[in-house]
C-alpha positions in Angstrom: 0.2 -0.2 0.0 1.3 3.6 -0.6 -0.2 7.2 -0.5 -1.4 8.2 -4.0 -1.6 11.9 -3.4 -2.3 14.7 -1.2 -4.8 17.4 -1.9 -4.9 21.1 -0.8 -7.5 23.9 -1.6 -5.9 27.1 -2.7 -7.2 30.4 -3.7 -4.8 31.1 -6.7 -4.4 28.0 -8.7 -2.1 29.2 -11.3 0.0 30.9 -8.8 0.3 28.0 -6.7 1.0 25.6 -9.5 3.9 27.7 -10.6 5.5 27.8 -7.2 5.5 24.1 -6.8 6.8 23.7 -10.4 9.6 26.5 -9.9 10.9 25.7 -6.4 10.2 22.0 -6.1 10.3 20.5 -9.6 6.7 19.4 -9.9 5.5 18.5 -13.3 1.8 19.6 -13.7 -0.7 17.7 -15.7 -3.6 19.3 -17.6 -5.9 21.6 -15.6 -9.4 20.0 -14.8 -12.5 22.1 -14.6 -15.9 20.9 -13.5 -18.2 23.1 -15.2 -21.2 22.2 -12.9 -19.4 22.8 -9.6 -16.6 25.2 -10.7 -14.0 23.0 -9.2 -10.6 23.2 -11.0 -7.5 21.2 -10.2 -3.9 20.5 -11.2 -2.1 17.3 -10.4 1.6 17.8 -9.9 3.9 14.8 -9.7 7.4 13.9 -8.9 9.1 11.0 -10.5 5.7 9.4 -11.1 5.5 8.5 -7.5 4.2 11.2 -5.4 1.4 13.6 -6.4 0.0 16.8 -5.1 -3.4 18.0 -6.2 -4.1 21.6 -6.1 -7.9 22.4 -6.0 -9.8 25.6 -6.0 -13.7 26.3 -6.2 -16.1 29.1 -5.8 -16.9 30.3 -2.4 -13.5 29.0 -0.9 -12.9 30.5 2.4 -9.5 31.2 4.1 -7.8 29.6 7.0 -9.0 30.0 10.7 -6.7 32.7 12.1 -5.8 30.4 15.0 -2.2 29.7 15.3 -2.5 25.9 15.7 -5.5 24.1 14.1 -6.2 20.3 13.7 -5.4 18.8 10.3 -2.4 18.5 8.0 0.6 20.4 9.4 3.0 20.4 6.5 4.2 18.9 3.4 7.9 17.7 3.2 10.2 17.7 0.3 13.5 15.6 0.2 16.4 17.2 -1.7 19.8 15.5 -2.4 21.8 16.9 0.4 22.1 19.3 3.4 23.8 21.7 0.9 20.7 21.7 -1.2 18.5 22.4 1.9 20.7 25.6 2.3 20.7 26.6 -1.5 16.7 25.9 -1.9 16.2 27.8 1.5 18.4 30.7 0.4 16.6 31.0 -3.1 13.0 31.0 -1.5 14.4 33.6 1.1 15.9 35.7 -1.8 12.4 35.4 -3.7 10.6 36.9 -0.6 9.1 33.8 0.8 8.8 33.5 4.6 11.4 31.1 6.2 9.7 29.9 9.3 12.9 28.0 10.6 16.4 26.6 9.7 18.2 25.2 8.0 19.0 23.4 11.1 19.2 19.9 12.6 16.1 19.0 14.7 15.9 17.3 17.8 14.9 14.1 15.9 18.1 14.4 13.5 16.6 15.8 10.4 18.5 18.6 8.6 15.7 20.8 7.5 14.2 24.2 6.9 10.5 25.3 6.9 9.1 27.9 4.5 5.5 29.2 3.8 4.1 28.7 0.3 2.3 31.8 -1.3 -0.8 30.9 0.5 0.8 30.1 4.1 1.0 26.4 4.0 4.1 25.2 5.7 6.7 23.2 3.6 9.7 21.5 5.0 12.7 21.0 2.9 14.7 18.1 4.2 18.1 16.7 3.1 
């Protein structure tokens, strides 16, 4: 058994697709649009294994303003090395994205940094 994909609702579908393609190497499929419900999605894939579904629809509401909420906490991307964690983090910082933490060695031994995507979803970059 394996996880097929993870899905996340987003406000700006095109901007989010471009972000995951540019900074994390996702390969996007064609945009799906359900004319009846207004749902639009893209599936992005990595090496034909992992997939992320970006979804939007009319009437979508923003996140709760509470700092901690139940649900998924983050999405993690594994890069080739610790140096690549540093490089990718610096690239994202230079582009103006919010770096939450790192790069650093965590208490459980990961070398990681955490960054927020354009809509505030937390991403870990691990190496």
